[in-house]
C-alpha positions as CSV (number, residue, x, y, z in Angstrom):
1,H,-3.7,10.8,3.1
2,H,-4.1,8.2,5.8
3,A,-7.9,8.2,5.5
4,S,-8.0,4.9,3.7
5,A,-6.4,3.0,6.6
6,A,-8.6,0.7,8.6
7,S,-8.3,2.8,11.8
8,Y,-9.5,5.9,10.0
9,R,-12.2,4.1,8.1
10,K,-13.6,2.8,11.4
11,L,-14.0,6.3,12.6
12,L,-15.5,7.6,9.3
13,D,-17.9,4.7,9.1
14,A,-19.3,5.7,12.6
15,Y,-20.5,9.0,11.0
16,P,-22.1,7.9,7.7
17,K,-23.9,11.2,7.2
18,A,-21.0,13.5,8.0
19,L,-19.2,15.7,5.4
20,I,-15.6,14.8,5.3
21,L,-12.8,17.3,4.7
22,G,-9.3,15.9,4.3
23,V,-6.3,18.3,4.4
24,T,-2.7,17.2,3.4
25,A,0.3,18.5,1.6
26,T,0.8,15.1,0.0
27,P,-2.5,13.5,-1.2
28,R,-1.2,10.1,-1.9
29,R,-0.6,7.1,0.3
30,E,2.8,5.5,0.4
31,D,1.3,2.1,-0.5
32,G,-0.3,3.5,-3.6
33,Y,-3.8,2.8,-2.4
34,G,-6.1,5.5,-3.7
35,L,-8.4,7.9,-1.8
36,R,-11.3,7.7,-4.3
37,D,-13.5,5.6,-2.0
38,V,-13.2,8.1,0.8
39,F,-13.3,11.5,-1.0
40,D,-15.3,12.7,-4.0
41,H,-13.1,15.7,-5.1
42,L,-9.5,16.8,-4.9
43,V,-8.9,20.5,-4.7
44,C,-5.2,21.6,-5.1
45,S,-5.3,25.1,-3.7
46,I,-1.7,26.4,-3.8
47,S,1.7,25.1,-4.9
48,T,4.9,24.7,-2.8
49,L,6.6,27.3,-5.0
50,E,3.8,29.8,-4.4
51,L,4.1,29.2,-0.6
52,I,7.8,29.8,-0.8
53,T,7.3,33.0,-2.8
54,L,4.7,34.3,-0.3
55,G,6.9,33.5,2.7
56,Y,4.8,30.7,4.2
57,L,7.6,28.2,3.5
58,T,11.3,29.0,3.3
59,D,13.5,28.7,0.2
60,Y,16.1,26.0,0.1
61,K,19.4,24.8,-1.4
62,L,19.4,21.3,-2.8
63,I,22.8,19.6,-2.7
64,A,22.7,16.3,-4.6
65,G,24.4,14.3,-7.4
66,F,26.4,11.9,-5.2
67,K,27.2,8.4,-6.5
68,Y,26.6,6.3,-3.4
69,S,23.6,4.3,-4.6
70,K,24.7,0.9,-5.9
71,H,21.6,-1.2,-5.3
72,K,18.8,-1.8,-7.7
73,V,15.7,0.5,-7.2
74,P,12.4,-1.4,-7.1
75,Q,9.8,-0.4,-9.7
76,K,6.3,0.9,-8.7
77,R,6.8,0.1,-5.0
78,D,9.0,1.3,-2.2
79,F,12.0,-0.5,-0.7
80,T,11.3,-3.4,1.6
81,K,12.9,-3.6,5.1
82,K,15.3,-6.3,3.8
83,E,16.2,-4.2,0.8
84,L,16.9,-1.2,3.1
85,E,19.2,-3.3,5.2
86,Q,21.2,-4.0,2.0
87,V,21.3,-0.4,0.9
88,A,22.6,0.8,4.3
89,S,26.1,-0.1,3.1
90,D,25.7,2.5,0.3
91,Y,25.5,5.3,2.9
92,K,28.3,4.6,5.4
93,P,28.3,6.7,8.6
94,E,31.7,8.1,7.9
95,E,30.5,9.4,4.5
96,V,27.4,10.9,6.0
97,L,29.6,12.7,8.5
98,K,32.0,13.8,5.7
99,Q,29.2,15.4,3.6
100,W,27.6,17.0,6.6
101,N,30.9,18.6,7.4
102,N,31.2,19.7,3.8
103,F,27.7,21.3,3.4
104,C,25.9,21.5,6.8
105,T,28.6,22.3,9.4
106,G,27.0,24.0,12.4
107,K,23.4,23.7,11.2
108,K,20.6,22.3,13.3
109,T,20.0,19.1,11.3
110,I,17.4,16.3,11.0
111,L,18.9,13.2,9.5
112,F,17.0,10.2,8.0
113,A,18.7,6.8,8.0
114,V,17.6,3.6,6.3
115,N,16.8,1.7,9.6
116,V,17.4,1.9,13.4
117,M,20.8,0.2,13.3
118,H,22.0,2.6,10.6
119,S,20.7,5.6,12.5
120,K,22.5,4.5,15.7
121,A,25.7,4.0,13.8
122,I,25.5,7.4,12.3
123,A,24.8,9.1,15.6
124,A,27.8,7.3,17.2
125,K,30.0,8.5,14.4
126,F,29.0,12.1,14.9
127,R,29.4,11.9,18.6
128,A,32.9,10.4,18.2
129,A,33.7,13.5,16.1
130,G,32.7,15.7,19.0
131,I,29.3,16.7,17.5
132,T,26.2,16.6,19.7
133,C,23.9,14.1,18.0
134,E,21.1,11.9,19.3
135,H,19.2,8.9,17.9
136,L,15.4,8.4,18.1
137,D,13.3,5.4,17.2
138,G,9.9,3.7,17.8
139,E,11.2,1.9,20.9
140,T,12.5,5.1,22.6
141,P,10.4,5.5,25.8
142,H,8.0,8.4,25.8
143,D,9.8,10.5,28.5
144,E,13.2,9.9,26.9
145,R,11.8,10.8,23.4
146,K,10.4,14.1,24.8
147,A,13.8,14.9,26.4
148,I,15.7,14.2,23.2
149,L,13.3,16.4,21.1
150,D,13.4,19.2,23.8
151,R,17.2,19.2,23.6
152,F,17.1,19.4,19.8
153,K,14.6,22.2,19.8
154,S,16.6,24.2,22.4
155,G,19.8,23.7,20.4
156,T,21.6,21.6,23.0
157,T,21.6,18.8,20.5
158,K,22.8,19.8,17.0
159,I,21.7,16.7,15.1
160,I,18.9,14.2,15.5
161,T,19.0,11.0,13.6
162,N,16.0,8.7,13.0
163,C,14.5,6.2,10.5
164,A,10.9,6.9,10.0
165,I,9.8,8.7,13.2
166,L,10.1,12.4,12.3
167,T,8.6,12.2,8.8
168,E,5.2,13.6,9.7
169,G,3.9,16.0,12.3
170,F,7.3,17.0,13.8
171,D,7.5,20.8,13.9
172,C,10.8,22.6,14.6
173,P,10.9,25.7,12.4
174,D,14.4,26.7,13.1
175,S,15.8,23.4,11.8
176,E,18.3,24.4,9.1
177,A,19.2,21.3,7.3
178,V,17.9,17.8,6.4
179,V,20.2,15.0,5.4
180,I,18.6,12.2,3.4
181,A,20.7,9.0,3.8
182,R,17.9,6.6,2.8
183,P,16.5,6.0,-0.7
184,T,12.7,5.8,-1.4
185,T,10.5,5.6,-4.4
186,S,7.6,7.2,-2.5
187,V,7.0,10.9,-3.4
188,T,4.9,11.2,-0.3
189,L,7.7,10.1,2.1
190,W,10.2,12.1,0.1
191,L,8.2,15.4,0.4
192,Q,7.3,14.7,4.1
193,M,11.0,14.3,5.0
194,L,12.0,17.5,3.1
195,G,9.1,19.4,4.7
196,R,10.6,19.2,8.1
197,V,13.1,22.0,7.2
198,L,10.9,24.1,5.0
199,R,9.2,26.0,7.9
200,P,10.2,29.6,8.1
201,A,11.8,31.0,11.2
202,P,13.4,34.3,12.2
203,G,16.8,34.7,10.7
204,K,16.4,31.7,8.5
205,N,17.0,32.6,4.9
206,N,16.9,29.2,3.4
207,A,17.1,25.5,4.3
208,T,19.8,23.0,3.2
209,I,18.7,19.7,1.7
210,L,21.6,17.3,1.5
211,D,20.4,14.3,-0.5
212,M,23.0,11.5,-0.5
213,T,20.7,9.3,-2.5
214,D,19.2,9.6,-6.0
215,N,15.7,10.5,-4.6
216,W,16.0,14.0,-6.1
217,F,16.4,12.5,-9.6
218,R,13.5,10.1,-9.3
219,L,11.1,12.2,-7.3
220,G,12.0,15.8,-8.1
221,R,12.4,19.0,-6.0
222,P,10.0,20.2,-3.4
223,C,8.8,23.0,-5.6
224,D,8.2,21.0,-8.8
225,N,4.7,20.9,-10.2
226,R,3.0,17.6,-9.5
227,E,-0.2,16.1,-10.7
228,W,-2.1,14.7,-7.7
229,S,-5.1,12.4,-8.0
230,L,-7.5,10.4,-5.8
231,D,-6.9,7.4,-8.0
232,P,-4.6,4.6,-6.9
233,V,-1.1,4.3,-8.2
234,S,-0.4,1.0,-10.0
235,C,1.5,-1.5,-8.0
236,D,4.3,-3.8,-9.2
237,P,2.8,-7.1,-10.1
238,D,6.1,-8.9,-9.5
239,T,6.2,-7.9,-5.8
240,L,5.8,-10.7,-3.4
241,G,2.3,-10.6,-1.8
242,V,0.9,-8.1,-4.2
243,R,-1.9,-8.8,-6.6
244,C,-3.2,-6.4,-9.2
245,W,-7.0,-6.8,-9.6
246,P,-8.0,-6.0,-13.2
247,S,-10.8,-3.6,-12.3
248,C,-8.6,-1.5,-10.1
């Protein structure tokens, strides 16, 4: 789903006669840009529900319905950085800690915050409560990042907080819970965050998804049927810097 990006296109253009196979669990870009100009066909081979039934993914418990969201949700686009700064006040660190204690106590947890400052504040609140918790962001030095992830994987650290670092590619199958403390309108980002805890592991009967936002209501559950397409998703014509071309 990154294949339309300039860096990927540069590589693909270097092999004009090559056959291209793209593999992803979420065939849609977060910016809504389609994949039609890169791929000719989309083959949806198996659903998330089937993967859970067959044991390739773990079952889950979704805990949601909280009334923290107070800010307006943008239409046909995701939240901007400025908007995320504003919504951080909806998910106060003490409330995140409270709900984790209510539903995820003792579970190895990946927590997604709205931005770096929010993630650091949440980590500090957990540590003040005597819970081993570490923060990770894009400025974390490579060696330090590796050490943090190693401590989390070994169980020395119970909770790891981040903003948008562990959304893709991070694999820690025995992670038991994910806490969503940031809103999004992107089904791709939503499913990528939830996917971090859907890997099966010995002794893991199910995963806990604690959604403090209303993402679940807008974007559905992991196992819901979805209609994927290579075509672009319409953008919001009122968004600053966005222009809708009539032929697109």
